[in-house]
N, C-alpha and C positions, 0 to 999 in steps of 0.2 A: 557223400550223401548218406543220410540216415533215413530209414523207413520204419515207422512204427504203425501198429494197427490195433483197433479195438473192434470186436465183433458184437453186433447188437441184432440178434435174430437174422434177418436176411440182408441187413445193411452192415457194411464194414467201413469204418472211418479210418482212412489211411493218411498218416502225416508224413510229408516229405520235407526234409530239411537239407539244405545245401543245393548243389548243382545236380540237375537231372541231365546227365550227359551220357555219351556212348559208353563210358567206363562204368556206369552205374545202373543202366536200365535193366540188367538181368535181375538185380535185387528186387526191383519193383514188379517185374513180370512174375518172378517166383512167388512173391507175396500174394499177388492177385490170383495166380493159378491155384495156389493152395486154398484161398478163400472160396473160389468158385467150386472147387472139388468138394468143399464142405457145405455147399448149398447157398452161399452168398450170391445175391443177384445184383444188388445196388451198392455203389461205392461213393463215398463222400471223401474227396481228396482235399485235405488241409494243406494248402500250398503257400501259406503266408511265410513259411521258412525257406521256401524254394528261392534261391538267389539267381539262378540262370537255368535255361533249358536250351539244348542244341537240337539239331534235326533228329537225332536218334531219340532224344527225350520226347520230342513232339510225336514221333512215330509210336513210341510206347504209350503215350496218352491216347492216341487214336486206336491203337491195338486194344487198350483197356476198354475203350468205348465199344468197340466191336465185340469183344469177348463178353462184356456185360449184356449187350443187346442179344447175343446168341442165346442167352439164358433169360431173356425177357426182362433184363435189368437196364439200369441207367447209371450215369455218373454225374456228379456235381463237383465243381471246384469251389473252394472256400478261400476267400481273401487273397487272390493273386495281387502282388504288388504292381506298381506302375511299370516296372521293367518287364515283368512277365506279360502284362496286358499289351505292352508295345510289341513284344515278340509275336503274340497272337495276331495283332493287327498287321504287322509286316508280312506274316505268312498267310494272312487272310483266314485265320482259324478263329477269329474272335466270336463268330456266331456258331461255331461248332460245339462249344461247351457252355452249358448253363453255369453261371457263376453266382455266388451268394457271398454276403459279407459275414454271415454267422453260420456255424454248424447247425444250429437248431432250425434255421430257415431252410438250409439245404435238405435236412432230414424231412422236414414238413413237406417239402416239394415232391418228395419221393412217395408219399403215402396217399 
């Protein structure tokens, strides 16, 4: 898995490519914790490159949502593919995350 980010004021756009699994969640958590310590409140997660998410990956997404909320922030997911959407449905998390098809729409929803 590869995690990249771009900071824009109080919003961080985080791109996740590959599998978000137990072996890789620490990288995402470190990236998010750094962003929060620097004042980021809101996160836009570009997940169109995310190919799979396991239970640890789902837990890390829920952790991110809670961490953002503790700082009065929110998260948005951008472009989850059909496989990721199905995983959210199976785990009954499909309503837990706001999803958008475009980054600009996700950012607009945070303002």
